[in-house]
C-alpha positions as CSV (number, residue, x, y, z in Angstrom):
1,M,32.8,31.4,8.7
2,K,31.5,32.1,12.6
3,P,29.8,28.7,14.1
4,I,26.8,31.8,15.0
5,A,26.1,33.2,11.6
6,F,26.5,29.7,10.0
7,L,23.9,28.2,12.6
8,A,21.6,31.3,11.9
9,A,22.5,30.6,7.9
10,L,21.2,27.1,8.5
11,S,17.8,27.3,10.7
12,V,16.8,30.2,8.1
13,S,17.2,28.5,5.5
14,G,15.4,25.1,6.5
15,L,12.9,27.9,7.8
16,L,12.0,28.5,4.4
17,S,12.3,26.0,3.3
18,A,9.4,24.7,5.1
19,C,7.7,27.4,3.5
20,G,7.3,24.9,-0.3
21,T,4.8,23.3,-1.3
22,D,5.2,20.1,-0.2
23,T,6.0,20.5,2.8
24,F,3.3,20.6,5.6
25,L,2.8,24.1,5.7
26,G,2.6,24.5,1.6
27,R,-0.1,20.8,2.0
28,A,-2.0,23.6,4.7
29,E,-2.8,25.3,2.4
30,E,-5.4,22.4,0.3
31,S,-7.1,21.6,4.2
32,C,-10.0,23.3,5.2
33,V,-8.2,24.5,8.5
34,K,-7.6,27.9,7.0
35,Y,-10.9,28.9,6.2
36,P,-12.1,31.0,9.7
37,T,-15.6,30.9,10.0
38,P,-17.6,27.4,10.4
39,E,-19.6,27.5,7.5
40,A,-17.2,28.1,5.2
41,R,-15.4,25.0,6.4
42,A,-18.5,23.0,6.1
43,N,-18.9,23.7,3.0
44,C,-15.4,23.3,1.8
45,E,-15.4,19.6,3.3
46,Q,-18.6,18.9,1.8
47,R,-16.6,20.0,-1.5
48,H,-13.7,17.4,-0.3
49,R,-16.0,15.0,0.3
50,Q,-18.1,14.7,-2.7
51,A,-14.7,14.9,-4.5
52,L,-13.6,11.6,-2.6
53,S,-16.8,10.2,-3.2
54,D,-16.7,10.9,-7.4
55,F,-13.5,9.5,-7.1
56,N,-14.0,6.9,-5.2
57,K,-17.3,5.7,-7.9
58,Q,-15.4,6.7,-10.9
59,Q,-12.1,3.5,-9.9
60,E,-15.0,1.8,-9.4
61,Q,-16.4,1.8,-12.8
62,D,-12.5,0.9,-14.0
63,K,-11.9,-1.9,-12.3
64,K,-15.0,-3.5,-12.7
65,A,-15.1,-2.4,-16.8
66,Q,-11.3,-3.5,-16.6
67,R,-13.1,-7.0,-15.3
68,E,-15.3,-6.6,-17.9
69,A,-12.8,-6.5,-21.0
70,D,-10.8,-9.2,-18.8
71,R,-13.8,-11.6,-19.4
72,E,-14.2,-10.6,-23.1
73,A,-11.0,-10.4,-23.9
74,P,-10.0,-14.4,-25.4
75,A,-7.5,-16.1,-23.9
76,K,-3.8,-15.5,-26.1
77,P,-1.9,-18.7,-26.3
78,N,1.4,-18.4,-24.2
79,V,3.9,-17.2,-27.4
80,L,7.0,-18.8,-24.1
81,C,5.8,-22.5,-24.4
82,F,7.5,-25.5,-25.6
83,K,7.2,-28.9,-26.6
84,R,10.1,-30.6,-25.2
85,Q,11.2,-33.0,-27.9
86,P,12.2,-36.3,-26.1
87,S,9.1,-37.2,-24.1
88,G,6.8,-34.7,-26.1
89,E,6.1,-33.2,-22.4
90,L,4.3,-28.9,-23.3
91,V,6.5,-26.4,-21.0
92,C,4.8,-23.2,-20.5
93,P,7.2,-20.4,-17.4
94,N,4.7,-18.7,-14.9
């Protein structure tokens, strides 16, 4: 294969891979910059802020519920603990 044809094929494949869904250009579809009017951009940014706010609130609720569940759960005895025969010392792994 000629070097020029190889370089052309390489550059074309690089440009095509840049248009994939998990690249910068693919993720730009999800941004608000693509909207041409300021009103549409503001509306998009408001929706994104609301979605982020809802997500953060849900995370806080989940963390709070997990802390309450951990507090209410009875402490389980560690089944890996054992008592040394000569000294009678209770040994548990960290």
